[in-house]
N, CA, C and O atoms as a DFTB+ gen file, in Angstrom:
796 C
 N C O
     1  1     104.040     144.225     116.027
     2  2     103.116     143.498     116.913
     3  2     103.910     142.435     117.660
     4  3     104.762     141.765     117.077
     5  1     103.634     142.284     118.925
     6  2     104.388     141.335     119.751
     7  2     104.002     139.900     119.421
     8  3     102.933     139.642     118.867
     9  1     104.884     138.978     119.766
    10  2     104.624     137.560     119.549
    11  2     103.467     137.073     120.418
    12  3     102.919     136.002     120.158
    13  1     103.080     137.841     121.453
    14  2     101.948     137.468     122.302
    15  2     100.607     137.760     121.623
    16  3      99.549     137.424     122.156
    17  1     100.659     138.380     120.457
    18  2      99.440     138.726     119.726
    19  2      98.717     137.470     119.242
    20  3      99.281     136.377     119.191
    21  1      97.458     137.669     118.893
    22  2      96.655     136.604     118.308
    23  2      96.528     136.871     116.815
    24  3      96.180     137.976     116.397
    25  1      96.812     135.852     116.023
    26  2      96.715     135.957     114.565
    27  2      95.424     135.306     114.096
    28  3      95.104     134.187     114.494
    29  1      94.685     136.012     113.247
    30  2      93.531     135.401     112.573
    31  2      94.028     134.892     111.230
    32  3      94.532     135.659     110.408
    33  1      93.881     133.595     111.017
    34  2      94.345     132.948     109.795
    35  2      93.166     132.484     108.955
    36  3      92.209     131.907     109.472
    37  1      93.243     132.740     107.670
    38  2      92.283     132.189     106.706
    39  2      93.003     131.071     105.976
    40  3      94.017     131.300     105.317
    41  1      92.473     129.856     106.096
    42  2      93.074     128.678     105.481
    43  2      92.155     128.214     104.369
    44  3      91.006     127.849     104.617
    45  1      92.657     128.228     103.144
    46  2      91.861     127.845     101.976
    47  2      92.496     126.620     101.334
    48  3      93.690     126.620     101.035
    49  1      91.700     125.580     101.124
    50  2      92.165     124.399     100.400
    51  2      92.094     124.744      98.916
    52  3      91.011     124.974      98.378
    53  1      93.241     124.778      98.264
    54  2      93.314     125.242      96.879
    55  2      92.634     124.288      95.897
    56  3      92.518     123.088      96.143
    57  1      92.187     124.864      94.774
    58  2      91.626     124.107      93.643
    59  2      90.419     123.261      94.027
    60  3      90.263     122.142      93.537
    61  1      89.565     123.790      94.902
    62  2      88.399     123.034      95.355
    63  2      87.095     123.707      94.944
    64  3      86.957     124.929      95.010
    65  1      86.158     122.893      94.526
    66  2      84.797     123.346      94.258
    67  2      83.867     122.284      94.803
    68  3      83.892     121.163      94.294
    69  1      83.050     122.558      95.800
    70  2      82.874     123.833      96.468
    71  2      84.090     124.195      97.340
    72  3      84.882     123.335      97.725
    73  1      84.206     125.490      97.633
    74  2      85.345     125.998      98.399
    75  2      85.381     125.400      99.802
    76  3      84.344     125.188     100.431
    77  1      86.593     125.136     100.276
    78  2      86.810     124.639     101.638
    79  2      87.690     125.674     102.338
    80  3      88.874     125.813     102.032
    81  1      87.085     126.398     103.286
    82  2      87.763     127.517     103.955
    83  2      87.568     127.402     105.459
    84  3      86.488     127.051     105.935
    85  1      88.635     127.704     106.201
    86  2      88.560     127.772     107.655
    87  2      89.195     129.079     108.106
    88  3      90.174     129.548     107.526
    89  1      88.618     129.653     109.150
    90  2      89.254     130.795     109.822
    91  2      89.494     130.375     111.258
    92  3      88.596     129.887     111.945
    93  1      90.733     130.579     111.698
    94  2      91.112     130.231     113.061
    95  2      91.832     131.415     113.671
    96  3      92.378     132.265     112.967
    97  1      91.824     131.454     114.988
    98  2      92.637     132.415     115.729
    99  2      93.581     131.621     116.611
   100  3      93.187     130.664     117.278
   101  1      94.835     132.042     116.597
   102  2      95.854     131.335     117.359
   103  2      96.951     132.306     117.754
   104  3      97.050     133.410     117.217
   105  1      97.762     131.883     118.686
   106  2      98.907     132.696     119.088
   107  2      99.805     132.940     117.882
   108  3     100.109     132.011     117.134
   109  1     100.222     134.168     117.696
   110  2     101.135     134.515     116.609
   111  2     102.480     133.824     116.809
   112  3     103.259     133.681     115.866
   113  1     102.745     133.400     118.034
   114  2     104.005     132.754     118.406
   115  2     103.930     131.228     118.291
   116  3     104.824     130.542     118.786
   117  1     102.897     130.680     117.658
   118  2     102.714     129.231     117.568
   119  2     103.878     128.587     116.813
   120  3     104.336     129.102     115.793
   121  1     104.348     127.444     117.338
   122  2     105.370     126.675     116.620
   123  2     104.740     126.102     115.355
   124  3     103.540     125.831     115.332
   125  1     105.534     125.915     114.308
   126  2     104.975     125.437     113.037
   127  2     104.483     123.994     113.112
   128  3     103.561     123.632     112.382
   129  1     105.071     123.157     113.976
   130  2     104.537     121.799     114.114
   131  2     103.141     121.833     114.736
   132  3     102.298     120.993     114.420
   133  1     102.898     122.800     115.618
   134  2     101.566     122.948     116.201
   135  2     100.605     123.601     115.203
   136  3      99.413     123.295     115.202
   137  1     101.113     124.489     114.362
   138  2     100.268     125.063     113.309
   139  2      99.768     123.947     112.396
   140  3      98.609     123.950     111.980
   141  1     100.636     123.003     112.090
   142  2     100.231     121.822     111.309
   143  2      99.075     121.085     111.997
   144  3      98.078     120.755     111.354
   145  1      99.208     120.833     113.289
   146  2      98.152     120.121     114.022
   147  2      96.860     120.938     114.059
   148  3      95.767     120.376     113.987
   149  1      96.981     122.251     114.171
   150  2      95.810     123.124     114.158
   151  2      95.097     123.038     112.811
   152  3      93.870     122.945     112.763
   153  1      95.850     123.069     111.730
   154  2      95.236     122.967     110.397
   155  2      94.558     121.611     110.236
   156  3      93.455     121.526     109.696
   157  1      95.210     120.559     110.700
   158  2      94.607     119.219     110.626
   159  2      93.260     119.193     111.340
   160  3      92.277     118.689     110.796
   161  1      93.213     119.731     112.549
   162  2      91.976     119.726     113.347
   163  2      90.904     120.603     112.707
   164  3      89.743     120.201     112.627
   165  1      91.277     121.787     112.256
   166  2      90.297     122.727     111.695
   167  2      89.732     122.246     110.369
   168  3      88.552     122.448     110.082
   169  1      90.569     121.613     109.561
   170  2      90.108     121.140     108.257
   171  2      89.299     119.854     108.385
   172  3      88.312     119.654     107.676
   173  1      89.732     118.985     109.299
   174  2      89.095     117.680     109.410
   175  2      89.937     116.575     108.795
   176  3      89.441     115.475     108.552
   177  1      91.210     116.861     108.543
   178  2      92.127     115.830     108.053
   179  2      92.425     114.847     109.187
   180  3      92.082     115.105     110.340
   181  1      93.063     113.723     108.857
   182  2      93.325     112.679     109.856
   183  2      94.771     112.629     110.337
   184  3      95.120     111.765     111.142
   185  1      95.623     113.545     109.856
   186  2      97.024     113.601     110.257
   187  2      97.726     112.264     110.043
   188  3      98.447     111.782     110.916
   189  1      97.507     111.671     108.871
   190  2      98.107     110.370     108.584
   191  2      99.117     110.432     107.437
   192  3      99.515     109.394     106.908
   193  1      99.535     111.642     107.050
   194  2     100.505     111.805     105.959
   195  2     101.513     112.891     106.332
   196  3     101.310     113.634     107.293
   197  1     102.586     112.974     105.576
   198  2     103.592     114.006     105.788
   199  2     103.059     115.367     105.350
   200  3     102.070     115.457     104.622
   201  1     103.720     116.406     105.799
   202  2     103.292     117.765     105.491
   203  2     104.506     118.663     105.347
   204  3     105.619     118.297     105.725
   205  1     104.275     119.838     104.798
   206  2     105.303     120.864     104.755
   207  2     104.620     122.224     104.758
   208  3     103.620     122.431     104.072
   209  1     105.170     123.144     105.533
   210  2     104.734     124.542     105.544
   211  2     105.816     125.311     104.817
   212  3     106.987     125.251     105.193
   213  1     105.424     126.048     103.760
   214  2     106.407     126.726     102.922
   215  2     106.188     128.228     102.902
   216  3     105.061     128.721     102.896
   217  1     107.305     128.931     102.893
   218  2     107.319     130.375     102.648
   219  2     108.439     130.590     101.647
   220  3     109.610     130.400     101.976
   221  1     108.095     130.980     100.438
   222  2     109.112     131.138      99.400
   223  2     109.796     129.810      99.132
   224  3     109.138     128.802      98.875
   225  1     111.119     129.814      99.191
   226  2     111.893     128.608      98.899
   227  2     112.194     127.769     100.137
   228  3     112.883     126.754     100.040
   229  1     111.687     128.179     101.294
   230  2     112.002     127.491     102.541
   231  2     110.783     126.703     103.010
   232  3     109.655     127.193     102.965
   233  1     111.030     125.465     103.463
   234  2     109.949     124.619     103.961
   235  2     110.279     124.055     105.328
   236  3     111.443     123.821     105.655
   237  1     109.238     123.838     106.125
   238  2     109.365     123.236     107.454
   239  2     108.428     122.054     107.536
   240  3     107.323     122.087     106.995
   241  1     108.864     121.023     108.206
   242  2     108.054     119.824     108.384
   243  2     108.780     118.890     109.324
   244  3     109.339     119.310     110.337
   245  1     108.762     117.603     108.969
   246  2     109.475     116.594     109.746
   247  2     110.792     116.333     109.023
   248  3     110.790     115.786     107.921
   249  1     111.923     116.717     109.629
   250  2     113.202     116.540     108.935
   251  2     113.557     115.068     108.760
   252  3     113.210     114.223     109.585
   253  1     114.253     114.785     107.670
   254  2     114.687     113.425     107.365
   255  2     116.187     113.467     107.097
   256  3     116.618     114.080     106.120
   257  1     117.007     112.814     107.967
   258  2     118.455     112.845     107.772
   259  2     118.885     112.303     106.405
   260  3     119.939     112.679     105.892
   261  1     118.082     111.433     105.825
   262  2     118.399     110.869     104.513
   263  2     118.025     111.797     103.360
   264  3     118.276     111.483     102.197
   265  1     117.432     112.925     103.682
   266  2     117.005     113.878     102.662
   267  2     117.528     115.256     103.061
   268  3     116.786     116.072     103.606
   269  1     118.820     115.513     102.785
   270  2     119.446     116.748     103.267
   271  2     118.790     118.026     102.731
   272  3     118.867     119.069     103.379
   273  1     118.153     117.962     101.569
   274  2     117.482     119.146     101.016
   275  2     116.016     119.213     101.429
   276  3     115.256     120.044     100.931
   277  1     115.632     118.332     102.340
   278  2     114.236     118.290     102.789
   279  2     113.898     119.442     103.720
   280  3     114.680     120.380     103.875
   281  1     112.730     119.364     104.335
   282  2     112.267     120.479     105.166
   283  2     113.079     120.663     106.444
   284  3     113.675     119.720     106.964
   285  1     113.086     121.897     106.934
   286  2     113.661     122.207     108.235
   287  2     112.710     121.691     109.313
   288  3     111.554     121.378     109.028
   289  1     113.192     121.605     110.532
   290  2     112.398     121.083     111.641
   291  2     111.314     122.083     112.064
   292  3     111.621     123.166     112.561
   293  1     110.057     121.712     111.863
   294  2     108.931     122.592     112.200
   295  2     108.834     122.843     113.697
   296  3     108.220     123.824     114.116
   297  1     109.430     121.975     114.514
   298  2     109.405     122.172     115.968
   299  2     110.308     123.323     116.398
   300  3     110.207     123.808     117.525
   301  1     111.189     123.760     115.500
   302  2     112.171     124.784     115.849
   303  2     111.886     126.126     115.189
   304  3     112.752     127.000     115.158
   305  1     110.679     126.294     114.662
   306  2     110.324     127.567     114.016
   307  2     108.959     128.018     114.510
   308  3     108.072     127.202     114.760
   309  1     108.806     129.316     114.645
   310  2     107.537     129.898     115.100
   311  2     106.997     130.817     114.024
   312  3     107.752     131.453     113.288
   313  1     105.673     130.875     113.945
   314  2     104.998     131.677     112.926
   315  2     105.489     133.124     112.945
   316  3     105.819     133.676     111.896
   317  1     105.540     133.733     114.107
   318  2     105.944     135.141     114.214
   319  2     107.340     135.364     113.642
   320  3     107.569     136.344     112.933
   321  1     108.277     134.460     113.943
   322  2     109.654     134.606     113.465
   323  2     109.732     134.440     111.953
   324  3     110.440     135.185     111.275
   325  1     109.002     133.460     111.429
   326  2     109.003     133.217     109.987
   327  2     108.456     134.436     109.253
   328  3     109.042     134.889     108.269
   329  1     107.346     134.961     109.728
   330  2     106.730     136.127     109.094
   331  2     107.659     137.337     109.169
   332  3     107.799     138.080     108.198
   333  1     108.287     137.528     110.314
   334  2     109.210     138.652     110.483
   335  2     110.420     138.509     109.566
   336  3     110.853     139.485     108.953
   337  1     110.971     137.291     109.469
   338  2     112.156     137.056     108.651
   339  2     111.879     137.225     107.159
   340  3     112.697     137.786     106.429
   341  1     110.729     136.740     106.715
   342  2     110.437     136.718     105.283
   343  2     109.656     137.950     104.830
   344  3     109.756     138.364     103.675
   345  1     108.883     138.531     105.736
   346  2     108.133     139.730     105.402
   347  2     106.891     139.477     104.561
   348  3     106.459     140.359     103.818
   349  1     106.314     138.294     104.666
   350  2     105.088     137.993     103.941
   351  2     103.985     137.652     104.930
   352  3     104.265     137.310     106.079
   353  1     102.749     137.740     104.499
   354  2     101.621     137.341     105.348
   355  2     100.914     136.113     104.778
   356  3      99.814     135.769     105.209
   357  1     101.546     135.458     103.810
   358  2     100.951     134.283     103.179
   359  2     101.927     133.118     103.227
   360  3     103.107     133.261     102.908
   361  1     101.410     131.959     103.634
   362  2     102.195     130.729     103.690
   363  2     101.483     129.672     102.859
   364  3     100.304     129.807     102.530
   365  1     102.222     128.619     102.526
   366  2     101.651     127.462     101.832
   367  2     101.742     126.274     102.786
   368  3     102.723     126.117     103.514
   369  1     100.714     125.452     102.769
   370  2     100.712     124.230     103.575
   371  2     100.381     123.089     102.631
   372  3      99.315     123.076     102.017
   373  1     101.288     122.135     102.515
   374  2     101.071     120.973     101.655
   375  2     100.899     119.764     102.562
   376  3     101.714     119.511     103.449
   377  1      99.825     119.025     102.323
   378  2      99.533     117.837     103.125
   379  2      99.383     116.648     102.194
   380  3      98.704     116.743     101.171
   381  1     100.002     115.540     102.532
   382  2      99.957     114.303     101.763
   383  2     100.614     114.527     100.400
   384  3      99.958     114.921      99.436
   385  1     101.910     114.271     100.340
   386  2     102.661     114.541      99.109
   387  2     102.161     113.708      97.925
   388  3     102.354     114.101      96.774
   389  1     101.526     112.573      98.186
   390  2     100.958     111.766      97.103
   391  2      99.735     112.431      96.492
   392  3      99.656     112.593      95.274
   393  1      98.784     112.815      97.330
   394  2      97.569     113.470      96.839
   395  2      97.807     114.955      96.556
   396  3      97.139     115.547      95.708
   397  1      98.754     115.543      97.266
   398  2      99.119     116.932      97.002
   399  2      98.059     117.950      97.365
   400  3      97.720     118.808      96.549
   401  1      97.526     117.870      98.580
   402  2      96.545     118.869      99.031
   403  2      97.290     120.146      99.401
   404  3      98.044     120.166     100.374
   405  1      97.086     121.194      98.644
   406  2      97.756     122.464      98.900
   407  2      96.779     123.461      99.505
   408  3      95.643     123.601      99.052
   409  1      97.242     124.141     100.525
   410  2      96.438     125.131     101.239
   411  2      97.161     126.477     101.208
   412  3      98.390     126.538     101.246
   413  1      96.390     127.533     101.139
   414  2      96.932     128.882     101.261
   415  2      96.536     129.404     102.635
   416  3      95.361     129.385     103.002
   417  1      97.523     129.870     103.391
   418  2      97.270     130.416     104.727
   419  2      97.575     131.909     104.671
   420  3      98.706     132.314     104.401
   421  1      96.568     132.708     104.928
   422  2      96.759     134.158     104.942
   423  2      96.540     134.678     106.352
   424  3      95.555     134.337     107.007
   425  1      97.468     135.507     106.809
   426  2      97.286     136.173     108.095
   427  2      96.419     137.391     107.813
   428  3      96.868     138.357     107.197
   429  1      95.168     137.334     108.272
   430  2      94.231     138.417     107.988
   431  2      94.424     139.602     108.919
   432  3      94.275     140.757     108.521
   433  1      94.757     139.294     110.164
   434  2      94.994     140.398     111.105
   435  2      95.658     139.879     112.367
   436  3      95.626     138.689     112.679
   437  1      96.262     140.821     113.081
   438  2      96.867     140.531     114.379
   439  2      96.175     141.417     115.403
   440  3      95.864     142.575     115.123
   441  1      95.935     140.876     116.584
   442  2      95.288     141.654     117.633
   443  2      95.658     141.119     118.997
   444  3      96.433     140.172     119.132
   445  1      95.088     141.744     119.994
   446  2      95.322     141.312     121.366
   447  2      94.408     140.140     121.706
   448  3      93.304     140.049     121.169
   449  1      94.845     139.243     122.588
   450  2      93.972     138.144     123.003
   451  2      92.783     138.666     123.795
   452  3      92.888     139.654     124.522
   453  1      91.645     137.985     123.642
   454  2      90.454     138.333     124.422
   455  2      90.556     137.663     125.783
   456  3      90.931     136.493     125.864
   457  1      90.229     138.377     126.851
   458  2      90.284     137.771     128.185
   459  2      89.350     136.557     128.277
   460  3      88.209     136.600     127.819
   461  1      89.847     135.498     128.866
   462  2      89.039     134.306     129.100
   463  2      88.869     133.397     127.898
   464  3      88.161     132.396     127.998
   465  1      89.488     133.702     126.765
   466  2      89.362     132.869     125.567
   467  2      90.573     131.949     125.467
   468  3      91.712     132.387     125.629
   469  1      90.317     130.673     125.199
   470  2      91.398     129.706     125.006
   471  2      91.731     129.656     123.514
   472  3      90.849     129.538     122.663
   473  1      93.000     129.748     123.230
   474  2      93.464     129.693     121.841
   475  2      94.307     128.448     121.651
   476  3      95.001     128.010     122.569
   477  1      94.242     127.871     120.436
   478  2      93.554     128.333     119.240
   479  2      92.058     128.081     119.307
   480  3      91.564     127.315     120.134
   481  1      91.347     128.763     118.393
   482  2      89.908     128.512     118.272
   483  2      89.499     128.652     116.815
   484  3      90.051     129.457     116.064
   485  1      88.517     127.846     116.439
   486  2      87.933     127.900     115.099
   487  2      86.823     128.933     115.127
   488  3      85.951     128.876     115.994
   489  1      86.839     129.880     114.189
   490  2      85.787     130.899     114.182
   491  2      84.888     130.819     112.950
   492  3      83.821     131.433     112.922
   493  1      85.311     130.063     111.928
   494  2      84.468     129.910     110.740
   495  2      84.880     128.670     109.970
   496  3      86.068     128.365     109.862
   497  1      83.904     127.957     109.438
   498  2      84.175     126.779     108.616
   499  2      83.145     126.710     107.500
   500  3      81.942     126.773     107.753
   501  1      83.616     126.582     106.268
   502  2      82.706     126.366     105.141
   503  2      83.311     125.321     104.216
   504  3      84.522     125.299     103.998
   505  1      82.468     124.463     103.678
   506  2      82.905     123.387     102.800
   507  2      83.450     122.211     103.578
   508  3      84.205     122.376     104.536
   509  1      83.065     121.034     103.159
   510  2      83.513     119.813     103.825
   511  2      84.892     119.412     103.330
   512  3      85.189     119.520     102.140
   513  1      85.719     118.958     104.229
   514  2      87.046     118.469     103.881
   515  2      86.895     117.181     103.053
   516  3      86.079     116.326     103.398
   517  1      87.654     117.035     101.986
   518  2      87.571     115.798     101.194
   519  2      88.024     114.592     102.001
   520  3      88.744     114.745     102.988
   521  1      87.613     113.399     101.597
   522  2      88.105     112.193     102.263
   523  2      89.604     112.022     101.988
   524  3      90.109     112.460     100.955
   525  1      90.295     111.389     102.913
   526  2      91.717     111.101     102.716
   527  2      91.887     110.096     101.564
   528  3      90.994     109.300     101.277
   529  1      93.041     110.156     100.923
   530  2      93.466     109.188      99.911
   531  2      92.525     109.079      98.711
   532  3      92.383     108.007      98.123
   533  1      91.887     110.187      98.353
   534  2      90.958     110.180      97.229
   535  2      91.651     110.590      95.922
   536  3      91.052     110.513      94.850
   537  1      92.903     111.023      96.015
   538  2      93.626     111.359      94.802
   539  2      93.784     112.846      94.548
   540  3      93.943     113.272      93.404
   541  1      93.742     113.642      95.615
   542  2      93.925     115.085      95.458
   543  2      92.702     115.748      94.840
   544  3      91.655     115.117      94.697
   545  1      92.833     117.026      94.473
   546  2      91.688     117.757      93.927
   547  2      91.074     117.085      92.704
   548  3      89.852     117.059      92.558
   549  1      91.915     116.544      91.825
   550  2      91.388     115.890      90.626
   551  2      90.565     114.656      91.007
   552  3      89.459     114.468      90.501
   553  1      91.102     113.818      91.895
   554  2      90.394     112.608      92.323
   555  2      89.115     112.934      93.070
   556  3      88.113     112.232      92.942
   557  1      89.156     114.009      93.855
   558  2      87.960     114.430      94.593
   559  2      86.873     114.894      93.623
   560  3      85.692     114.604      93.813
   561  1      87.282     115.611      92.593
   562  2      86.321     116.041      91.566
   563  2      85.649     114.843      90.914
   564  3      84.440     114.850      90.681
   565  1      86.441     113.809      90.620
   566  2      85.873     112.599      90.017
   567  2      84.933     111.898      90.993
   568  3      83.876     111.409      90.595
   569  1      85.313     111.846      92.268
   570  2      84.447     111.222      93.270
   571  2      83.095     111.929      93.333
   572  3      82.055     111.270      93.335
   573  1      83.098     113.258      93.383
   574  2      81.840     114.008      93.458
   575  2      80.977     113.771      92.219
   576  3      79.757     113.631      92.311
   577  1      81.633     113.731      91.068
   578  2      80.924     113.468      89.811
   579  2      80.301     112.076      89.833
   580  3      79.143     111.901      89.454
   581  1      81.070     111.093      90.278
   582  2      80.614     109.698      90.272
   583  2      79.479     109.446      91.254
   584  3      78.530     108.736      90.921
   585  1      79.554     110.014      92.470
   586  2      78.477     109.727      93.434
   587  2      77.177     110.453      93.071
   588  3      76.095     110.057      93.503
   589  1      77.296     111.523      92.270
   590  2      76.099     112.269      91.863
   591  2      75.415     111.650      90.646
   592  3      74.257     111.958      90.364
   593  1      76.125     110.774      89.918
   594  2      75.596     110.213      88.669
   595  2      75.572     108.691      88.730
   596  3      76.614     108.047      88.610
   597  1      74.363     108.100      88.919
   598  2      74.279     106.637      88.996
   599  2      74.781     105.922      87.738
   600  3      75.064     104.725      87.788
   601  1      74.895     106.632      86.618
   602  2      75.378     106.020      85.371
   603  2      76.900     106.112      85.222
   604  3      77.474     105.543      84.294
   605  1      77.541     106.826      86.136
   606  2      79.007     106.963      86.079
   607  2      79.639     105.596      86.290
   608  3      79.176     104.818      87.124
   609  1      80.706     105.294      85.531
   610  2      81.335     103.964      85.600
   611  2      81.886     103.619      86.984
   612  3      82.041     102.441      87.306
   613  1      82.184     104.627      87.807
   614  2      82.731     104.359      89.138
   615  2      81.722     104.650      90.253
   616  3      82.088     104.669      91.428
   617  1      80.465     104.875      89.896
   618  2      79.432     105.213      90.881
   619  2      79.346     104.165      91.998
   620  3      79.429     104.510      93.176
   621  1      79.183     102.903      91.637
   622  2      79.021     101.836      92.631
   623  2      80.267     101.723      93.514
   624  3      80.157     101.539      94.726
   625  1      81.444     101.834      92.908
   626  2      82.709     101.731      93.650
   627  2      82.815     102.829      94.708
   628  3      83.145     102.555      95.862
   629  1      82.533     104.077      94.310
   630  2      82.637     105.187      95.252
   631  2      81.526     105.153      96.297
   632  3      81.768     105.488      97.457
   633  1      80.330     104.763      95.918
   634  2      79.218     104.704      96.874
   635  2      79.494     103.654      97.952
   636  3      79.023     103.778      99.082
   637  1      80.254     102.632      97.597
   638  2      80.616     101.601      98.567
   639  2      81.651     102.149      99.558
   640  3      81.691     101.742     100.719
   641  1      82.470     103.062      99.085
   642  2      83.587     103.584      99.861
   643  2      83.202     104.809     100.685
   644  3      83.776     105.036     101.750
   645  1      82.250     105.594     100.215
   646  2      81.907     106.866     100.844
   647  2      80.541     106.762     101.537
   648  3      79.690     105.976     101.119
   649  1      80.339     107.541     102.577
   650  2      79.057     107.516     103.308
   651  2      77.922     107.988     102.403
   652  3      78.105     108.874     101.568
   653  1      76.756     107.387     102.577
   654  2      75.595     107.735     101.758
   655  2      75.198     109.198     101.903
   656  3      74.690     109.801     100.958
   657  1      75.425     109.763     103.067
   658  2      74.997     111.143     103.306
   659  2      76.104     112.163     103.019
   660  3      76.017     113.308     103.462
   661  1      77.159     111.752     102.269
   662  2      78.272     112.663     102.002
   663  2      77.786     113.845     101.160
   664  3      77.253     113.670     100.064
   665  1      77.981     115.044     101.697
   666  2      77.600     116.269     100.997
   667  2      78.765     117.246     101.114
   668  3      79.102     117.659     102.224
   669  1      79.395     117.630      99.989
   670  2      80.571     118.499     100.056
   671  2      80.266     119.905     100.589
   672  3      81.179     120.643     100.958
   673  1      78.986     120.266     100.626
   674  2      78.609     121.601     101.106
   675  2      78.382     121.638     102.618
   676  3      78.393     122.708     103.227
   677  1      78.179     120.477     103.213
   678  2      77.829     120.410     104.639
   679  2      79.072     120.100     105.461
   680  3      79.745     119.092     105.247
   681  1      79.359     120.984     106.401
   682  2      80.525     120.814     107.264
   683  2      80.054     120.776     108.717
   684  3      79.194     121.559     109.120
   685  1      80.619     119.871     109.487
   686  2      80.263     119.752     110.901
   687  2      81.154     120.708     111.700
   688  3      82.126     120.290     112.330
   689  1      80.807     121.985     111.662
   690  2      81.617     123.031     112.299
   691  2      81.731     122.816     113.804
   692  3      82.764     123.125     114.398
   693  1      80.688     122.294     114.416
   694  2      80.712     122.067     115.865
   695  2      81.770     121.014     116.229
   696  3      82.520     121.179     117.192
   697  1      81.815     119.948     115.452
   698  2      82.805     118.900     115.697
   699  2      84.220     119.440     115.477
   700  3      85.112     119.198     116.290
   701  1      84.427     120.183     114.360
   702  2      85.747     120.757     114.081
   703  2      86.173     121.719     115.190
   704  3      87.327     121.705     115.618
   705  1      85.236     122.559     115.656
   706  2      85.537     123.496     116.743
   707  2      85.944     122.730     117.999
   708  3      86.825     123.170     118.738
   709  1      85.311     121.595     118.240
   710  2      85.670     120.753     119.382
   711  2      87.073     120.183     119.255
   712  3      87.804     120.100     120.243
   713  1      87.454     119.788     118.039
   714  2      88.803     119.269     117.804
   715  2      89.857     120.355     118.063
   716  3      90.901     120.091     118.660
   717  1      89.568     121.575     117.606
   718  2      90.489     122.694     117.831
   719  2      90.531     123.043     119.324
   720  3      91.602     123.303     119.872
   721  1      89.366     123.047     119.977
   722  2      89.309     123.345     121.417
   723  2      90.100     122.321     122.223
   724  3      90.701     122.662     123.242
   725  1      90.104     121.057     121.769
   726  2      90.881     120.023     122.464
   727  2      92.376     120.341     122.395
   728  3      93.110     120.086     123.350
   729  1      92.828     120.897     121.264
   730  2      94.230     121.317     121.176
   731  2      94.510     122.458     122.137
   732  3      95.534     122.466     122.820
   733  1      93.595     123.426     122.190
   734  2      93.767     124.568     123.102
   735  2      93.898     124.087     124.542
   736  3      94.746     124.568     125.294
   737  1      93.057     123.139     124.913
   738  2      93.083     122.606     126.275
   739  2      94.402     121.872     126.539
   740  3      95.026     122.051     127.585
   741  1      94.808     121.052     125.584
   742  2      96.039     120.273     125.732
   743  2      97.258     121.191     125.830
   744  3      98.141     120.969     126.658
   745  1      97.304     122.218     124.985
   746  2      98.468     123.100     124.945
   747  2      98.512     124.082     126.104
   748  3      99.564     124.658     126.384
   749  1      97.388     124.282     126.781
   750  2      97.385     125.235     127.898
   751  2      97.711     124.572     129.230
   752  3      97.887     125.255     130.239
   753  1      97.793     123.253     129.236
   754  2      98.111     122.536     130.478
   755  2      99.500     122.900     130.968
   756  3     100.449     123.016     130.194
   757  1      99.586     123.071     132.242
   758  2     100.889     123.336     132.861
   759  2     101.526     121.990     133.189
   760  3     100.842     121.077     133.653
   761  1     102.839     121.858     132.951
   762  2     103.490     120.596     133.301
   763  2     103.409     120.341     134.794
   764  3     103.497     121.262     135.606
   765  1     103.242     119.090     135.134
   766  2     103.174     118.731     136.560
   767  2     104.525     119.024     137.212
   768  3     105.583     118.750     136.645
   769  1     104.459     119.583     138.403
   770  2     105.716     119.900     139.091
   771  2     106.322     118.611     139.632
   772  3     105.618     117.694     140.056
   773  1     107.637     118.576     139.603
   774  2     108.324     117.366     140.076
   775  2     108.335     117.360     141.592
   776  3     108.642     118.357     142.245
   777  1     107.996     116.220     142.115
   778  2     108.027     116.084     143.572
   779  2     109.473     115.872     144.029
   780  3     110.249     115.159     143.393
   781  1     109.798     116.495     145.118
   782  2     111.163     116.281     145.624
   783  2     111.207     114.936     146.325
   784  3     110.298     114.561     147.065
   785  1     112.292     114.223     146.066
   786  2     112.461     112.915     146.674
   787  2     113.095     113.051     148.041
   788  3     113.973     113.889     148.245
   789  1     112.659     112.242     148.965
   790  2     113.311     112.302     150.284
   791  2     114.770     111.878     150.175
   792  3     115.104     110.976     149.408
   793  1     115.621     112.521     150.931
   794  2     117.072     112.230     150.878
   795  2     117.402     110.967     151.604
   796  3     118.567     110.574     151.660
């Protein structure tokens, strides 16, 4: 399949109950730094922590000269090339190394782009994204337990921190789709042509 193909990706936030799943369609040739931004928009994360996209023993993210064994530069790798080189259809995405939010990305299918459709696009969303800095899956589980039980020792603390209408089953798919559509619009812009200066 050519790099001009469209990939349907299923993104699952691991170790979550209720399940948090997104399906997106994007260019198979997407750079990995843009794939990171797409996942952030589709999930509802705030893009305020470091990340890494992993395939086997290789990771891509924001390189750090002080960390020679750290991730490769995500700006210099494309999904199609990574998949072709490694021969897998599954990637790992880790967001916020402190909380350790791990996602499984599966390429469900490749196809031709639909005429008139801007990519990337969100096609399905279920489960609400956890709040940032809650302590990973374990901390999120405790938060859900505490806000549901007025007798829980941390009930008052979490209720002060979290919105009263927080429901892990309810996801604002329209808002998430808008965030993804904003990326599509931004990435499809043509650079302004340089005006020639008079001699």
